[in-house]
N, C-alpha and C positions, 0 to 999 in steps of 0.2 A: 530373749529375757531381754530387759536395755542393761547396757553395760555399768551403768551407775545405779542398782536399782533403790538406794536410800533416797537417793537426789529426787525419784520419781515420784517417792513415796512421800516425801518433802514438800513438793508440790501438791499432792491430792491433801495433805493433810492444811495447807493453806487454802485450799479450795471449800473443803467440808468445815474450815473455821467461818465459812463466809466472806474470802477475798475474792475478788473479781478482775481488778486491775494491776498491770503489774507493767513498766517502764524497763526498758532493756536497751543496755548502750552495750554493742557489739564487739567481740572480741574473743580468742580464742581456748584460754584456760578456763571461761566461764559456758562453756560448749554444753557442758552437760548440763549444766544450771539452767540456761538458754532453754533447749530442747524440752525439758522436764516441763515447763509451762506452757512452751509453744507448742509443744503436741497435744497438751491437754485441752479438751476442746471447750472447756469452762469458762478461762480467762478471756479478758478482752487486752492485748498486747500492743504496747506502743513503744516503736524503737526509736530510739536519740541517739544520734553518735556524742553527742558532747554530753561528760555526765553530769557537768555545773547544772547546764540545763535540764537535764533529765531527773535528776534529783528535786529540782522545784516542779517540774511538769506532775511527779508522783505526787507532791506535797498540795500540790493544787487538786487533784482528785481526792486524795486524802481530808482536804480542808472541807471539801462539800459535803462529800459520802458520811465522814464520820468513821468509816472504815479503813484499816489499814490497806495501803497500796504497796507495792513491792518492790521494789528496787533490785535492779542485776547488773554487776559491771564485772571488769576479768580484773586480773590479778595490778600488782603495782602503782602507779601514781592514780591510775583511772582511782582507785579507792578514794585517794584524798579530794578528787574533784567533786565527791558527793557530798564533803563537808559543808559548804554555804550552807547546799538546803536543810542538811541534816542539822545545824545549829539552829536554825532560824525554825525548823518542825519541834523543833526541843523548847523554845522560849514560846512556842504560840502553843504546843500541846497539841500536836498533829501526829497522827498517828503512821509511823512508817516501817516498813521491814525490810532492812536492808542484810541481802545477801550480796559478799563479794568474795570472788572466786581468789583463790591460793596457791602459791605453789608450795610444797609441803616443808618443814620445818628445817630438813635436813642440809636445804637448798638455801638458805640464810647465808649472806656472806661467800657466796663461792662464784661471785660474779655470773649469776644466771640471770637472765633477763627479767624484769618486770618481779622481781622480787625485794620484796620491802617488808617491815614490820607492820603487820597487817590487823594483829589482835589489839584489842583496846586503841585502834588507830583514831576514833571518835572521842576518845577517852571522857571527859563529862556530860558531855553534850548529847549521848544515851543513856535512855535509862539502863539498859543492860547490856554486856557485849556479851557474845556466846562464840565459841570455837570448836567445830566437829572434829571428828578425827579423820585421817588420810584413808585409813584401811579399814573395811568393813568386815573381816573375816571372823570377827566374833561376837556370839551375840548380844554378850553386853552394849556395845557399840551400837549395835542396830538399838538398842531400847533409850540409849542415852540420845542417837538424832530423832529418836520417836519425839523423847518428851522435850527436849531442848526445842525441837520447832513448835511442840503445844505449848512451852512456856514463853517464848518470845512473843507468837501472836497472841496470848491472853495479857500478856503485860504491855503488849503496845497499846492493846486497847481499853488497858486499866484508867482509872480516872487519876491522877491527871495523865490525859493519854501523850504517847510520846513518841520518838524513835528507838528501836530496837535495832541490834547490830547482828548480825550471824555471819563470822569469819568461817570458809569452806575450803579448806586445802583440799584440792583433787590432783589424782596423781593421771600421769601417762599410762594406757592409752584411754582417753575420755572420747572419743569419736564413735558413734556407734556405726554398726554394719549395716546393710540393707535389710538384714533379717530380723534386728533387735526389736523387739514391742516394748513402747514405752506405758506398760501397763500397771497401776499399782498393784502394790502386795494384797491379799486378802484380808491380813491381818491386821491392817493399818487402824492403829488407835486413836480416837479422838477425846483428849482430855480439854473440856470446855470448866471457865472460872465462871458463878456467878457473880452480877453485880448486885452489892448491897446497897441499900438507900439509908445514906448518911440522917441521921434524927439528933436531936438535941433533947435531952432528961426535962422534967419539968422545973427541976431545982434551978438549971439554968435559964430557962425562959423566966422564972420569976427574976432573978437577977438581972437581966436585962433588960426588962421590962420596966424595975425600978429604976436603973441607970436613963432608959430612953426618959421617963418621965420625968427624971430631975433634969433634964437638959432642955431650958427653953430653945434655945437654938442649935436645931438638928441640920444637918446637909448630906443629903446622900448623892454619893457620885461612882459613874460608872464607868471603868476601864475598858479596855478593847472586848469584843465579845461578840457573838455570832446574834443574830434577830431573834428574838423570842418576844413574839407579841403578847403570847400571856404576861410576862416579865414586864412587859411596856403597861400593862394594860393595872398590873397591880402597883407599881409606880404613879402609875397615873391618880388612881385611889388614895393614896397615901398622901401623894400633893394637893390634889383637890379637897379632902375633908380635913385634913390636918395642916395646910398650908407649910409645908416642907419642901426647900426648893428642891429639885432632882437638876442634876448635871450630869453632863457626857458630851465626851469628844465624837466626831462624829464617825469614828469606830467603834463606840461603843453600841450603834445601832438601836440607839433607844429613840423612839419613835410615835407618832400618833398624838402628842399633847403639845399643845404651843405655850403652855407653862415650864416646858424641860428648859434650861439654862442649856446655851448651845453657842453663845457669843463671849465665852468667859476668857477665850485668849487674849481678846481685844479690852477688854474692861479691866484685868486683874492687876494690870500693871500701873494700873491710876495711882496716885500717892493718897488719895482719898474714900480706900476699899477696907480700912480697918473693921467696919461696922459688920464686915459680909463674915469675919472669921465665928464660925461655929464651936459651940460647946460640945457637942458629939459630930463627928464625921463616922459615915459608915459607908465604907468604899467596897465593890465588889469588881470583878474582872481581870484581866492581865493588863497590859501596860497604858500609861495615859500617855494622851501624844500633846501634852498643854504643858509646856514649860512653866507659863505663866502660874498656872493652878497648882503644879508642885510645889515651885517656889513661894506662893503663898501663903501654903500651908505649912511648910518648911519655918517660915518666918512667925505667921499667926498658929501657933501651934493649939489644936483643939484640948480640953479637957480629958475628953475620952475619943479614942478609935477605933472601932471594928471593922477589922478587915474579914470581908466572907470569901474564903477561898476553902477547896480539898486540899490543896498544895503539902507537900511535907515540908518544902523550905517557906521558912518564915520571911515574905515581903516586904517592905517596909520603905517603898523611897520617900515618903514623905518626913520620915524621922520622927512618925508619932504615936505608930500602933497601941493600943493598951490591950486589943482582944483579937485573937485569930479566933475565926469562929466555923468550923469544918463544916459547911453543908454549902448547899447550892443555892446560887442566890432566889432563885425563884421557891426554894421551900423556903428560906429563911422571910422573904416579905409578904409571904402569901400568909405565912404562920404569924407573922408580929403584927400584920395588918387584923387580924382574923381574931386574936387574943384582945388587945386593945380595942379591937372595935367592940366586942361583946362585952369587954369589962365596962367601957364608958357607956352603954346601951342599960348594965345592971343599975352601975353608980347612977344613971340619968346626969352624967357631965360632960363637959367640953374637954377636948384635948390642951393640954398644958403647954403644947409648943407655940411661940411666938410669931404671932402672925407679921407683926411688923419688919420680923428678919425675911420671912419671905417675902414681902413686900418692895424691902432693901435689893435684894438680887433681881425681882422681877422688874425692877423698874431700871437697874443696871440695864438688864438685858433687851427691854424694850429701847430704852433712848441707845444703847449701842446697832441695835439692829437698823433702827431708822437712821442714823447717822452713816452706816455703812453701805444701805441701801441708796441715800440721795448721792455719796460719793462715785459709788458706782453710774448710777444714771448719768454723771458728768462728765465722767471720763470719755473722748472722744480718740482717743491712740489706740493701737492695736498691742497690746499686752498682753501679760499671762494672766492677769485676774481678769481683762477684758474677754480672753477667748473663754476661760471657763464658767463666767459669769454667761455668756451665750451657750456655752454647750450645756449648760445644767439647765437650761429655760425646755430642754427637748429630752431631758430624762425623766422618764415615765417610773412610777414602781416596780412596772413589770421588770428593769434592765436590774441586772447585777454590776454592781461599780467598784473594779479592782484601780487603786491608786498608787504610783509610786512612790516609792522615798522622796525625801529633800522637800524640794520648794511644790510639790502638785499636792501631797494631803496638809502641808498648811494651808494654800489656798483654797483647798476642799473643807478644811475644818472652818475658815470665816464665810462660807459660801453655803453650809451645812442644810440652810432652810431651803435650798432651791433643788435639792433632792431627796428632800423627805421621805420617807418611807422605801427608796431604795437599800437595799444591802449593799453595804460599804465594805470592803475587803484591803488589807494594807498588812506587808511584811514588817510589821513593828515587833516581832521575837529580837531581832538585831538591829533592826532598823537600818538595814545594810541598801544600798541599791541593786545590787546583784539580785536576777531571779525574778523580776515583778511582772516581764513578757511571760516566761516560760510558767509562772504559778497562773498567771491568766488563761493561758493556753490550759494548761491542765483541768482549771475551775470550768469552763467553757464545754472539755470536752462532754464533761456528766452533769453540770446543772439544768440544763432542758432550758436557758432563759437566755434573751438576748444579754450581752454582757460586754460593758465598755471598758477600754483600759487607758488611763490617764496617764501619760508618761513626759518624762523630760527626757531631752537629748540624749544626754550621758548615759542615764540608765536602760534607754534605749537600745541603745549601741552598746551597751555593756553585755546584753542578754540576747542580742539578737540571734544566736544560733538556735533560740529556741523553735525559731520560724523555719528553720529545716527538718521540721519532720515531714512528713507525708501526712496526707488528710489532716489538714487545719480544721479546726472548728468554725463551721459556717457562720455559727453566733456570736462570733467577735469582731467587734470596732476596737482600733486603735487611733487615740489620739497622741499624740507627738508633738509636745511644746516646745521646738528648737529654738534657743536662743543663744545657740554656740558658745556653748560650756555650762559647768556648775553654777547656777546665779546664785544658789545660796551661801554663796560665799560672801558675795557683795551687800546680804541681808542681815548677816549676824555680827555682833561685837566681835572684836579680833583680826580674823584675816581682811575685813572690808576695810580695816586702816592702813594695812601692808601694801607699801609699793610691789611686793613680788605679789598679789592676786591673783592678778591676770596670767602671769604665767605658769605659777605654780597649786594653786589652788582651782581656778575656776576650770583649767582643763578645756583650752580655747580651741577649737578646732571647725573645719569647713565643711564635715559631714553630713550629709542628707538623708532620709529612709527611703530613696526611692529606686535605687539599687537593689537594695534587700528586699523591697515590694516586687521587682523584677522578678530577682531568683524564686521568690517564695509563692507566685501568682498570686499577688495580694493588689486588690484595685486601689489604686494610690491618687489621694487628692492632697492638693497645697495650696494655702494660700498668704498671702503677706501683706495684704491690707484690709482693713476693717471693714469697706463697702462693700467688699465680695465675702464676708465671713459669715452669716446665715444662710445666706443661698448654699454655699459651699456645705455647711453643715447638713442640710436638708438632702444634700445629693450624697454625702458621704453616709448616713444613716438610712438612704432607701436603697441603696443599691445594694443585690442580692450579692451574697457570701461573706465574707471575709475581707474587709476595708483596711485601709489607713490615712488617717488624716492628718499632715503635718502644716504646723503652723509655724511661720518666722518672726519672733518677737525681738526686740534688742534690748540686751542685758542691763545696758544704763538706764531706760527708760521701765523696765520693770523695777529695777531698786529704787526708782523715784517714787512711783505709783505704790511699792507696797509699804515703804515708809511715811508717805503722806498719810495711808489709810491708818495706819498704828496711831501717827499723832493725832488725825481727827478725834478718832474715835477715844481718846485718852483726853479730850477736852470734851468729852459731854457731860460729866457732871462736877465739871469746875467751876 
């Protein structure tokens, strides 16, 4: 019999609840937890020595599968190192089950190693925190551990999904003997929670349709979300049949229709875009990447703003929400299209939306797209924009794109038409640079697709410990744009004008990815001149297995090119 049977049963419950992936950071106090999962034949185990990277690898796995991934670590500061990934998963609504081994409570403040306050260590960045008892002699404790484990797994999977923490105090001895068997108890109980589909009553639909029909200028805008072909098709119908503009950043993953507004980041800063203000704004999804869009709506508030979300927390980043509609985006748009379309058919009438309003949006979109394309075609220097423009030429819909924060995701947003129909992921929950490499690794481990990560140099260096795991995924390609520092601080107002920018904001450095690739057995390519770019990209993509392409650019040239692009596009409609 195993030393700590309730922990063996905990692993068995996770398996029977559908969990298959576990990421473990080695440690001693967590030995019993680790062995409970490692000796279960049904789990796929990944070991990562750095807890911060481990957290993001697990997040990347759960992001792709939609099923909770388990994270295990030892006691003490190890648990704190999961925190960046936990907070990102919380705001991206990704299911994680975090299991942190701990010392029994009586050893707190007794100068005992690796003993800190671990219960509720992640604060409000988890859906809930639980703690198991350290002693298992009473039957009520065994019942409680079973119930808590079932509740935690169910809770992390409930919409909105998110991380759940179980702190596990473990007494010594916790290492098994050679004769101990890791076999689940015969009476392990599974408690399943059924998911209910949210819907709206008839009375609410009447109110919504009346407000819709009373709004000549309607704008639909999607925040961050997973690709959904059916949702894109429904929004295409709404746009095509009713002349309603549909806007989305590249992380909204709206695709398949040239009418969708993609270049708003470049033209909403114009002085003459007041006529684009909507009467009714309908938003869905998570965060919006475009600061210009958020500022535009804050300045030109719609009469009505509906936000489609099943979150319990009221989110209102545009400071204009008038209705929260607690259903899925697909359910809402599918139903409102069918109901209004049927009503128009019965009444033999046309939609009352203002077609000229759509015309203004599409005019700005097409003019800006053309201006940006001409500008990019005329660039002859090696710079960040040229680099990504070349890379995206070779990105086919089969590729899954992971893009790091800071400038790479902003570049991608203005080049979105280059990789139409590719899935795009970015850690926009907290928008930090940490974890971009590890998230892509976790995703590539399970997605079964060619995967490309595009990262800046600082984000890559910050997270390269993720590349120290054994058996890196062969389907992962990494592009590192190395401009020797945090180039975004040259692009944004404030730090760009400060004399201290280079020393204190940009984190200037002389490091490269070459040695990391050597340590991790990654095929390494480097280019520092534009004439060699296309040939090198071909070689990088065609080599078998994981590979990395490092492109060396100049921070001052990047600054000039980006600002000139923005200025060129702002002149479109003057």
